[in-house]
C-alpha positions as CSV (number, residue, x, y, z in Angstrom):
1,X,9.9,-25.9,-37.8
2,X,7.3,-25.8,-40.7
3,X,7.9,-23.4,-43.6
4,X,9.7,-23.1,-46.9
5,X,13.4,-23.4,-47.4
6,X,15.5,-22.8,-50.5
7,X,17.9,-25.6,-51.3
8,X,20.7,-25.0,-53.7
9,X,21.8,-28.1,-55.7
10,X,25.2,-28.3,-57.4
11,X,25.8,-31.0,-60.0
12,X,29.2,-32.5,-61.0
13,X,29.8,-29.8,-63.6
14,X,29.2,-27.0,-61.1
15,X,25.9,-25.9,-62.5
16,X,23.4,-24.9,-59.8
17,X,19.6,-25.1,-59.4
18,X,17.5,-23.8,-56.6
19,X,14.7,-25.8,-55.2
20,X,12.0,-24.8,-52.7
21,X,11.5,-27.3,-50.1
22,X,8.4,-27.3,-47.9
23,X,9.1,-28.4,-44.3
24,X,5.9,-29.9,-42.8
25,X,4.7,-30.4,-39.3
26,X,4.9,-33.9,-37.7
27,X,1.6,-35.5,-38.7
28,X,1.7,-38.0,-35.8
29,X,-1.2,-37.7,-33.4
30,X,0.0,-37.1,-29.8
31,X,-1.7,-39.8,-27.8
32,X,-2.7,-39.0,-24.2
33,X,-1.1,-41.1,-21.5
34,X,-2.1,-42.4,-18.1
35,X,-0.2,-44.1,-15.4
36,X,-0.8,-47.5,-13.9
37,X,-2.1,-45.8,-10.7
38,X,-5.0,-44.4,-12.9
39,X,-3.8,-40.8,-13.0
40,X,-3.7,-38.7,-16.1
41,X,-0.2,-37.7,-17.2
42,X,1.4,-34.8,-19.1
43,X,3.6,-37.4,-20.9
44,X,2.8,-37.8,-24.6
45,X,3.3,-40.6,-27.0
46,X,3.1,-39.9,-30.8
47,X,3.8,-41.8,-34.0
48,X,2.5,-45.1,-35.2
49,X,2.6,-47.2,-38.4
50,X,4.1,-45.5,-41.4
51,X,4.6,-46.6,-45.0
52,X,6.2,-43.3,-46.1
53,X,9.0,-42.7,-43.5
54,X,6.7,-40.7,-41.2
55,X,5.1,-38.3,-43.7
56,X,1.8,-39.9,-42.6
57,X,0.6,-42.5,-40.1
58,X,-2.1,-45.2,-40.6
59,X,-2.5,-48.5,-39.1
60,X,-4.4,-49.8,-42.1
61,X,-1.9,-51.5,-44.5
62,X,-2.0,-54.0,-47.3
63,X,0.1,-56.9,-48.6
64,X,3.3,-55.6,-50.1
65,X,3.5,-52.5,-48.0
66,X,6.8,-51.8,-46.3
67,X,6.0,-50.5,-42.8
68,X,7.9,-48.9,-40.0
69,X,6.6,-48.6,-36.4
70,X,8.1,-45.4,-34.9
71,X,6.9,-43.7,-31.8
72,X,8.1,-40.7,-29.8
73,X,7.8,-40.6,-26.0
74,X,7.8,-37.2,-24.3
75,X,8.0,-38.1,-20.7
76,X,6.8,-36.2,-17.6
77,X,9.1,-33.2,-17.3
78,X,10.3,-34.3,-13.8
79,X,11.7,-37.5,-15.3
80,X,13.9,-36.0,-18.0
81,X,17.5,-37.3,-17.3
82,X,16.2,-40.3,-15.4
83,X,16.8,-43.9,-16.6
84,X,13.6,-45.7,-17.8
85,X,12.6,-49.1,-19.1
86,X,10.5,-49.1,-22.3
87,X,7.7,-51.6,-22.6
88,X,6.0,-52.7,-25.8
89,X,2.8,-54.7,-25.3
90,X,1.1,-56.2,-28.3
91,X,-2.5,-57.4,-28.3
92,X,-3.5,-60.0,-30.9
93,X,-7.1,-58.9,-31.5
94,X,-8.1,-62.2,-33.1
95,X,-7.0,-64.4,-30.1
96,X,-7.2,-61.8,-27.4
97,X,-3.7,-62.7,-26.2
98,X,-1.3,-60.0,-24.8
99,X,2.4,-60.2,-25.4
100,X,5.5,-58.2,-24.5
101,X,8.2,-57.6,-27.1
102,X,11.6,-58.1,-25.6
103,X,14.9,-56.5,-26.7
104,X,15.9,-59.7,-28.6
105,X,12.6,-59.3,-30.6
106,X,11.0,-62.3,-28.9
107,X,7.4,-62.2,-27.9
108,X,6.5,-63.5,-24.4
109,X,3.1,-63.7,-22.8
110,X,2.3,-60.7,-20.6
111,X,3.1,-61.4,-17.0
112,X,2.6,-58.2,-14.9
113,X,4.5,-59.8,-12.0
114,X,7.6,-60.3,-14.2
115,X,7.7,-57.5,-16.9
116,X,10.0,-58.0,-19.9
117,X,11.4,-54.7,-21.3
118,X,12.0,-53.8,-24.9
119,X,14.9,-51.5,-24.0
120,X,16.2,-49.0,-21.5
121,X,17.3,-45.4,-22.0
122,X,18.0,-42.1,-20.3
123,X,14.9,-40.0,-20.8
124,X,15.3,-36.9,-22.9
125,X,12.5,-34.3,-23.6
126,X,11.8,-36.4,-26.8
127,X,12.7,-40.0,-27.2
128,X,12.4,-41.8,-30.6
129,X,11.5,-45.5,-30.3
130,X,11.8,-47.6,-33.5
131,X,10.0,-50.8,-32.7
132,X,11.4,-52.7,-35.8
133,X,15.0,-51.4,-35.4
134,X,16.3,-54.8,-34.1
135,X,15.3,-56.4,-37.4
136,X,16.4,-53.7,-39.8
137,X,13.9,-50.9,-39.2
138,X,11.1,-52.1,-41.4
139,X,9.1,-55.2,-42.6
140,X,7.2,-55.9,-45.8
141,X,3.7,-57.2,-45.2
142,X,3.4,-60.7,-46.7
143,X,0.4,-62.9,-47.3
144,X,0.6,-64.5,-43.9
145,X,-0.3,-61.1,-42.3
146,X,-3.6,-60.6,-44.3
147,X,-6.6,-60.4,-41.9
148,X,-4.5,-59.9,-38.8
149,X,-5.0,-57.0,-36.4
150,X,-2.8,-56.0,-33.5
151,X,-2.9,-53.2,-30.9
152,X,0.4,-51.8,-29.8
153,X,0.7,-50.2,-26.3
154,X,3.9,-48.3,-25.6
155,X,5.0,-47.6,-22.0
156,X,7.8,-46.5,-19.8
157,X,8.7,-47.0,-16.2
158,X,11.5,-45.4,-14.4
159,X,14.3,-47.9,-13.6
160,X,14.0,-47.0,-10.0
161,X,10.3,-48.3,-10.1
162,X,7.0,-46.5,-9.7
163,X,4.0,-46.3,-12.0
164,X,4.1,-47.3,-15.6
165,X,3.2,-44.5,-18.1
166,X,1.4,-45.9,-21.2
167,X,-0.6,-44.7,-24.2
168,X,-4.3,-44.7,-23.4
169,X,-5.2,-45.4,-27.1
170,X,-3.4,-48.2,-28.9
171,X,-1.4,-47.9,-32.1
172,X,-3.5,-50.2,-34.4
173,X,-2.1,-52.4,-37.2
174,X,-4.7,-53.9,-39.4
175,X,-3.7,-55.8,-42.5
176,X,-6.3,-55.8,-45.4
């Protein structure tokens, strides 16, 4: 909850200092979702690419930046408590190729007839998905990434089947 909180710090000698801490709102844009049947959805996906642990989000990064890709899925209310498969689709803008990111962090070409899932979970009202968690939670952008651009689409599908709910706008990663 946004606001100001007083934090009391005590050092090794027992001396105290009070510090005012400002608690800020989540700056992540909530992205509208649709389902694979073409219907709009009340589910929301927020987050994106961050270089400052979620204080801000921007897909435009430079060599040397340490990035995290963190998203939150707020599913349709009727699906809270249901098991779901998480899908991470990555589009290489340069080549136009579409890939799926598997749980072992391998990329495979997108095959709608044989979907590969990033992970599975029991849906809560809010579900944090850390895309880079399998490799330590973050990566540092090196020279090999310069000039590359990717679109990330995050989705979920109930384990029992049905439509796929996905972010209508991609999370963009562009390396300057």
